[in-house]
N, C-alpha and C positions, 0 to 999 in steps of 0.2 A: 454255788457255795457262797460260806459266807466265816468271816474271819474275827479271829477273838484275839484281841490287844495279848492277852497276858493267860499265867497259869491258875493265876484266881479268879477270873474271866469263865474261863472251861470250868471250872473246879462249882461255881457258881450258878454255871447254867445246869450242869447237871442236876445242883440239886432241885431246882427249881423245873427240870422236869418231870425227879422224883418224887414231888409235895402234889402237882395234880389233881386233883380227883376223878379219872382214874389217872394213875400215872406215867407220862409218858417215854414209850419204849425205845433207848437209845443205847449205847454199842461207846467207853470211852476205852481209847487207845493210850497205855500207858509206854512209855519208853523206861526199856531194861536196859541195864542196872540201874540209872539213873534214878525211876521210881519218876518219872515227869510227865503228865497228860497232855499227847500232842495232839488228839482228833476227839471229834465227838461225833460218832453218826445216828443219824435218823433213817426209821424208813420212811418212803414216799407218804408224801399227805398233799392232801388239799389244800395247804395253806388253813390250817387248822388254826383258829384265833387265840386258842391255849402256848402253841408252839410259835407262833409270831410275838405275841406278849413274853415269853419264855427269854425267847433269842432279845428282844428289845430291853428287858430289864438288865441283861448278861452283858451289854454291850457289844455285840456282836455286829461284825455292819458287810455288805454285798462284797462280796473278792471278786475282782472281776483281773483276770488276769494278762 
């Protein structure tokens, strides 16, 4: 899992994934009624370089519990 710092970063990540050719599939969870994105899920992948690049550009970091 990776952790994103704020709302802007998760929205930027969604945009970066959508702009790939072909677009990278994801699902963005949005809390209601606040309309705040809280989680973005990707299908399992084999460390696709495009996914890693988008995660890095969006400022994601490895989440350790």
